[in-house]
FIVEX-607162 format. One line per field, with one value per residue: residue number from 1; residue in three letters; chain; x, y, z of N, C-alpha, C in turn. Coordinates in nm, 4 decimals, padded with zeros to 6 digits, m for minus. Layout:
<vexkes>
resi: c(NUM/...)
resn: c(Ala/...)
chain: c(A/...)
nc1: c(X/...)
nc2: c(Y/...)
nc3: c(Z/...)
cac1: c(X/...)
cac2: c(Y/...)
cac3: c(Z/...)
cc1: c(X/...)
cc2: c(Y/...)
cc3: c(Z/...)
</vexkes>
This chain:
<vexkes>
resi: c(1/2/3/4/5/6/7/8/9/10/11/12/13/14/15/16/17/18/19/20/21/22/23/24/25/26/27/28/29/30/31/32/33/34/35/36/37/38/39/40/41/42/43/44/45/46/47/48/49/50/51/52/53/54/55/56/57/58/59/60/61/62/63/64/65/66/67/68/69/70/71/72/73/74/75/76/77/78/79/80/81/82/83/84/85/86/87/88/89/90/91/92/93/94/95/96/97/98/99/100/101/102/103/104/105/106/107/108/109/110/111/112/113/114/115/116/117/118/119/120/121/122/123/124/125)
resn: c(Gln/Val/Gln/Leu/Val/Glu/Ser/Gly/Gly/Gly/Leu/Val/Gln/Pro/Gly/Gly/Ser/Leu/Arg/Leu/Ser/Cys/Thr/Ala/Ser/Gly/Asn/Ile/Phe/Ser/Ile/Ala/Asp/Met/Ala/Trp/Phe/Arg/Gln/Ala/Pro/Gly/Lys/Gln/Arg/Asp/Leu/Val/Ala/Thr/Ile/Thr/Ser/Gly/Gly/Ile/Thr/Val/Tyr/Ala/Asp/Ser/Val/Lys/Gly/Arg/Phe/Thr/Ile/Ser/Arg/Asp/Asn/Gly/Lys/Arg/Met/Val/Tyr/Leu/Gln/Met/Asn/Ser/Leu/Lys/Pro/Glu/Asp/Thr/Ala/Val/Tyr/Ser/Cys/Asn/Ala/Asp/Val/Trp/Ser/Glu/Asn/Gly/Tyr/Thr/Arg/Ala/Leu/Ala/Val/Arg/Thr/Tyr/Trp/Gly/Arg/Gly/Thr/Gln/Val/Thr/Val/Ser/Ser)
chain: c(A/A/A/A/A/A/A/A/A/A/A/A/A/A/A/A/A/A/A/A/A/A/A/A/A/A/A/A/A/A/A/A/A/A/A/A/A/A/A/A/A/A/A/A/A/A/A/A/A/A/A/A/A/A/A/A/A/A/A/A/A/A/A/A/A/A/A/A/A/A/A/A/A/A/A/A/A/A/A/A/A/A/A/A/A/A/A/A/A/A/A/A/A/A/A/A/A/A/A/A/A/A/A/A/A/A/A/A/A/A/A/A/A/A/A/A/A/A/A/A/A/A/A/A/A)
nc1: c(m00.0331/00.0066/00.2280/00.2929/00.5194/00.6563/00.8561/01.0865/01.0370/01.1352/01.3322/01.2496/01.2686/01.0331/00.8317/00.9687/01.0112/00.9043/00.9047/00.7076/00.7062/00.5391/00.5432/00.3836/00.3702/00.3637/00.0910/m00.0807/m00.3469/m00.4798/m00.4876/m00.7069/m00.8366/m00.5917/m00.4229/m00.3072/m00.2559/m00.2280/m00.0904/m00.0643/00.1162/m00.0798/m00.3158/m00.5948/m00.5876/m00.5780/m00.7220/m00.5250/m00.4967/m00.6482/m00.6433/m00.7849/m00.7790/m00.8005/m00.7014/m00.8356/m00.8488/m00.8658/m00.8469/m00.7587/m00.8805/m00.6847/m00.4472/m00.4778/m00.3652/m00.1054/m00.0079/00.0409/m00.0967/m00.0054/00.0204/00.1773/00.0703/00.1834/00.4196/00.3163/00.3015/00.2498/00.2591/00.3404/00.3722/00.4904/00.4699/00.5607/00.5697/00.4436/00.4807/00.2619/00.2161/00.3644/00.3902/00.3249/00.3228/00.1206/00.0656/m00.2086/m00.4006/m00.6456/m00.6588/m00.6884/m00.6722/m00.5784/m00.7093/m00.5092/m00.6013/m00.8783/m00.8949/m01.0494/m01.1248/m01.0627/m01.1058/m00.9111/m00.8157/m00.5029/m00.2280/00.0612/00.3569/00.4313/00.5941/00.8019/00.7442/00.8839/00.8470/01.0302/01.2178)
nc2: c(00.5463/00.4841/00.3927/00.3960/00.2896/00.3208/00.1550/00.0886/00.2193/00.3922/00.4587/00.3180/00.1423/00.1397/m00.1527/m00.2782/m00.3961/m00.3482/m00.3799/m00.2849/m00.2156/m00.2029/m00.1200/m00.1626/m00.0174/00.0287/00.1047/m00.1537/m00.3713/m00.5364/m00.5680/m00.4729/m00.4275/m00.3611/m00.1426/m00.0119/00.3051/00.5535/00.8605/01.0733/01.3582/01.6500/01.5095/01.3254/01.1198/00.7749/00.4499/00.1598/m00.1164/m00.3479/m00.5476/m00.7882/m00.8964/m01.1651/m01.2207/m01.1622/m01.0008/m00.6942/m00.5159/m00.2182/m00.1557/m00.0707/m00.1875/m00.4566/m00.7880/m00.7086/m00.6027/m00.7204/m00.7560/m00.8327/m00.9683/m00.9933/m01.1023/m01.1601/m01.0154/m00.7698/m00.6380/m00.5097/m00.5687/m00.4660/m00.5974/m00.4972/m00.5372/m00.5258/m00.2461/00.0793/00.4072/00.5596/00.4630/00.6078/00.7729/00.8859/00.6403/00.5217/00.3543/00.2186/00.1524/m00.0111/m00.0001/m00.1680/m00.0571/m00.0601/00.1189/00.2566/00.3168/00.2574/00.0131/m00.0363/m00.1244/00.0316/00.1322/00.2771/00.4619/00.4658/00.6308/00.5997/00.7967/00.7805/00.6651/00.7362/00.6366/00.6109/00.5705/00.5497/00.5918)
nc3: c(01.8796/01.5265/01.2685/00.9218/00.6843/00.3712/00.1180/m00.1533/m00.3920/m00.6997/m00.9974/m01.3057/m01.6161/m01.8896/m01.9033/m01.7072/m01.3614/m01.0217/m00.6657/m00.4092/m00.0604/00.2562/00.5900/00.8978/01.2210/01.5817/01.8038/01.7671/01.7489/01.5711/01.2108/00.9637/00.6507/00.3973/00.1698/m00.1482/m00.2842/m00.5443/m00.6665/m00.9282/m01.0625/m01.0502/m01.0554/m00.9109/m00.6132/m00.6581/m00.6104/m00.6130/m00.5423/m00.3146/m00.0132/00.1958/00.5425/00.5243/00.2796/00.0433/m00.2644/m00.4550/m00.7570/m00.9409/m01.2692/m01.4453/m01.3642/m01.3476/m01.3881/m01.4104/m01.1700/m00.8339/m00.5205/m00.1875/00.1467/00.4690/00.7531/01.0003/01.0011/00.9707/00.7245/00.3923/00.0443/m00.2915/m00.5908/m00.8931/m01.2273/m01.5788/m01.6172/m01.7015/m01.8512/m01.7650/m01.5150/m01.3450/m01.0410/m00.7015/m00.4653/m00.2101/00.0989/00.2867/00.5724/00.7723/01.1025/01.4082/01.7359/02.0828/02.3533/02.5980/02.8517/02.8858/02.7650/02.5536/02.2158/01.9047/01.5662/01.3074/01.0184/00.8643/00.6941/00.4886/00.4057/00.1450/m00.1598/m00.4323/m00.7625/m01.0726/m01.4105/m01.6851/m01.9868)
cac1: c(m00.0173/00.0486/00.3030/00.3085/00.6372/00.6746/00.9890/01.0947/01.0159/01.2547/01.3235/01.2544/01.2356/00.9067/00.8425/01.0402/00.9365/00.9406/00.8274/00.6908/00.6746/00.4872/00.5483/00.3051/00.4248/00.2969/m00.0153/m00.1610/m00.4096/m00.4920/m00.5031/m00.8107/m00.7989/m00.4747/m00.4389/m00.2138/m00.3111/m00.1257/m00.1290/00.0245/00.1141/m00.1969/m00.4310/m00.6451/m00.5338/m00.6600/m00.6983/m00.4557/m00.5338/m00.6761/m00.6393/m00.8420/m00.6954/m00.8099/m00.6325/m00.9178/m00.7892/m00.9380/m00.7519/m00.8059/m00.8748/m00.5623/m00.3305/m00.5101/m00.2773/00.0321/00.0279/m00.0071/m00.0896/00.0012/00.0488/00.2282/00.0047/00.2749/00.5170/00.2422/00.3481/00.1769/00.3496/00.2829/00.4612/00.4489/00.5369/00.5222/00.5389/00.4222/00.5009/00.1428/00.2173/00.4433/00.3096/00.3620/00.2438/00.1035/m00.0117/m00.3236/m00.4421/m00.7463/m00.5901/m00.7543/m00.5788/m00.6369/m00.6891/m00.4283/m00.6714/m01.0078/m00.8761/m01.1448/m01.0680/m01.1192/m01.0408/m00.8800/m00.7412/m00.3723/m00.1630/00.2033/00.3920/00.4413/00.7216/00.7915/00.7729/00.8959/00.8686/01.0783/01.3378)
cac2: c(00.5885/00.3838/00.4470/00.3161/00.3359/00.2532/00.1485/00.0130/00.2994/00.4280/00.4801/00.1926/00.1566/00.0748/m00.2975/m00.3289/m00.4365/m00.2981/m00.4336/m00.1915/m00.2728/m00.1090/m00.1795/m00.0960/m00.0330/00.1109/00.0471/m00.2348/m00.4944/m00.6141/m00.4870/m00.5224/m00.4086/m00.2824/m00.1033/00.0796/00.4121/00.6302/00.9939/01.1331/01.5048/01.7161/01.4194/01.2816/00.9935/00.6627/00.3186/00.0650/m00.2519/m00.3695/m00.6863/m00.8061/m00.9756/m01.3032/m01.2368/m01.1315/m00.8850/m00.6193/m00.4338/m00.1237/m00.2154/m00.0290/m00.2647/m00.5994/m00.8714/m00.6588/m00.5794/m00.8166/m00.7125/m00.9428/m00.9201/m01.0850/m01.0530/m01.1727/m00.9065/m00.6437/m00.5761/m00.5270/m00.5560/m00.4468/m00.6379/m00.4273/m00.5867/m00.4633/m00.1070/00.1728/00.5464/00.6099/00.4155/00.7024/00.8363/00.8572/00.5270/00.5263/00.2443/00.2567/00.0366/00.0057/m00.0603/m00.1733/m00.0283/m00.0667/00.2357/00.2167/00.3398/00.1883/m00.1185/m00.0498/m00.1290/00.1235/00.1220/00.4048/00.4466/00.5322/00.6441/00.6252/00.9217/00.7541/00.6430/00.7766/00.5406/00.6788/00.4778/00.6326/00.5442)
cac3: c(01.7407/01.4293/01.1557/00.8008/00.6114/00.2426/00.0593/m00.2771/m00.5118/m00.7734/m01.1420/m01.3791/m01.7572/m01.9294/m01.9105/m01.5906/m01.2418/m00.8905/m00.5555/m00.2989/00.0707/00.3553/00.7233/01.0009/01.3557/01.6820/01.8860/01.6744/01.7970/01.4480/01.0912/00.8739/00.5110/00.3601/00.0301/m00.2117/m00.3655/m00.6139/m00.7104/m01.0272/m01.0542/m01.1050/m01.0614/m00.7819/m00.5648/m00.7033/m00.5535/m00.6999/m00.5034/m00.1731/00.0319/00.3279/00.6331/00.4795/00.1523/m00.0733/m00.3324/m00.5570/m00.8325/m01.0407/m01.4029/m01.5131/m01.3206/m01.3445/m01.4673/m01.4038/m01.0309/m00.7365/m00.3808/m00.0923/00.2813/00.5699/00.8747/01.1128/00.9931/00.9576/00.6013/00.2677/m00.0685/m00.4241/m00.6994/m01.0141/m01.3477/m01.7060/m01.5830/m01.8112/m01.8072/m01.6947/m01.3759/m01.2669/m00.9357/m00.5625/m00.4184/m00.0642/00.1564/00.3682/00.6518/00.8779/01.2166/01.5397/01.8454/02.2167/02.4381/02.7129/02.9786/02.8901/02.7018/02.4444/02.0820/01.8068/01.4350/01.2445/00.8942/00.8623/00.5649/00.4815/00.3375/00.0025/m00.2242/m00.5728/m00.8690/m01.2011/m01.5216/m01.7947/m02.0538)
cc1: c(00.0341/00.1215/00.3061/00.4248/00.6544/00.8209/00.9800/01.0703/01.1471/01.2257/01.3393/01.2145/01.1003/00.9273/00.9106/00.9483/00.9910/00.8537/00.8261/00.6563/00.6227/00.4806/00.4680/00.3673/00.3495/00.1932/m00.1139/m00.2141/m00.4274/m00.5103/m00.6089/m00.7635/m00.6713/m00.4845/m00.3200/m00.2941/m00.1959/m00.1816/m00.0228/00.0139/m00.0096/m00.3219/m00.4745/m00.5790/m00.6315/m00.6230/m00.6298/m00.5014/m00.5609/m00.6658/m00.6960/m00.7468/m00.6965/m00.7508/m00.7164/m00.8687/m00.8842/m00.8383/m00.8244/m00.7900/m00.7419/m00.4402/m00.3561/m00.4181/m00.1322/00.0809/m00.0307/00.0121/m00.0869/00.0337/00.1037/00.1737/00.0980/00.3763/00.4495/00.2881/00.2526/00.2736/00.2707/00.3896/00.4083/00.5338/00.4861/00.4840/00.5337/00.4484/00.3813/00.1286/00.2982/00.3544/00.3786/00.2663/00.2405/00.0263/m00.1088/m00.3652/m00.5484/m00.6972/m00.6752/m00.6474/m00.6535/m00.6071/m00.6197/m00.4993/m00.7978/m01.0007/m00.9757/m01.0707/m01.1395/m01.0393/m01.0238/m00.7997/m00.6128/m00.3149/m00.0126/00.2306/00.4091/00.5836/00.7055/00.8283/00.7721/00.9304/00.9042/01.2018/01.4422)
cc2: c(00.4743/00.4538/00.3447/00.3742/00.2516/00.2526/00.0747/00.0914/00.3305/00.4533/00.3469/00.2194/00.0918/m00.0744/m00.3602/m00.3593/m00.3661/m00.3667/m00.3312/m00.2680/m00.1638/m00.1817/m00.0956/m00.1226/00.0581/00.0324/m00.0287/m00.3583/m00.5907/m00.5171/m00.5507/m00.5052/m00.3256/m00.2524/m00.0195/00.1787/00.4777/00.7639/01.0487/01.2853/01.5636/01.6314/01.3805/01.1502/00.8815/00.5347/00.2292/m00.0775/m00.2554/m00.5175/m00.6929/m00.8874/m01.1231/m01.3272/m01.2131/m01.0005/m00.8233/m00.5260/m00.3311/m00.1874/m00.1873/m00.1123/m00.4152/m00.6763/m00.8283/m00.6427/m00.6887/m00.7612/m00.8362/m00.8851/m01.0319/m01.0352/m01.0592/m01.0602/m00.7702/m00.5666/m00.6036/m00.4953/m00.5260/m00.4827/m00.5778/m00.4751/m00.5136/m00.3166/m00.0190/00.3154/00.6020/00.5551/00.5094/00.7786/00.8176/00.7498/00.5295/00.4043/00.2983/00.1330/00.0767/m00.0728/m00.0529/m00.1530/m00.0309/00.0614/00.1925/00.2307/00.2554/00.0458/m00.1408/m00.0507/m00.0303/00.1117/00.2608/00.3759/00.5286/00.5301/00.6560/00.7530/00.9022/00.7325/00.6693/00.6607/00.6178/00.5769/00.5610/00.5701/00.6546)
cc3: c(01.6546/01.3161/01.0426/00.7221/00.4860/00.2021/m00.0733/m00.4036/m00.5822/m00.9187/m01.2140/m01.5246/m01.7874/m01.9522/m01.7913/m01.4735/m01.1186/m00.7862/m00.4421/m00.1711/00.1627/00.4894/00.8210/01.1372/01.4514/01.7596/01.7968/01.7446/01.6806/01.3314/01.0024/00.7287/00.4981/00.2113/m00.0161/m00.2959/m00.4412/m00.6589/m00.8045/m01.0164/m01.1216/m01.1119/m00.9207/m00.7417/m00.5999/m00.6306/m00.6557/m00.6691/m00.3541/m00.1404/00.1723/00.4148/00.5943/00.3423/00.0280/m00.1343/m00.4344/m00.6242/m00.9196/m01.1781/m01.4710/m01.4753/m01.3175/m01.4383/m01.4640/m01.2598/m00.9420/m00.5961/m00.2920/00.0451/00.3675/00.7034/00.9959/01.1181/00.9827/00.8347/00.4859/00.1542/m00.1955/m00.5262/m00.8279/m01.1312/m01.4711/m01.6863/m01.7071/m01.7617/m01.7302/m01.5531/m01.2863/m01.1691/m00.8012/m00.5124/m00.2648/m00.0161/00.2596/00.4452/00.7530/00.9997/01.3423/01.6467/01.9777/02.2922/02.5656/02.8462/02.9893/02.8374/02.5885/02.3111/01.9914/01.6775/01.3753/01.1185/00.8986/00.7216/00.5834/00.4051/00.1869/m00.0454/m00.3741/m00.6642/m01.0007/m01.3081/m01.6447/m01.8569/m02.0593)
</vexkes>
């Protein structure tokens, strides 16, 4: 099994900054793409940003120029630096990872997508 745990959420004033972190642990051979999603109350979950194992990034238009996704492959972590936060950024932020794991019996590798439970980010004065 693999676990993803987010941290770094909280309450921040408009224009402020927060840095989210997500740590992966468990039966991990390697991690492919990692991503951050967010879900505001009453709305669908939306992609915020993704990053490949090689560091290629993609951002939602709504966060371009304000948010930065990065990762530390050695630590199995992904980060989301959020600057110039707006009230509309308020949501539960969840990390997502495509993880290759080894079967303990067959030694075969298989990939599966895992999700963290999320961390609340509230932007309000």
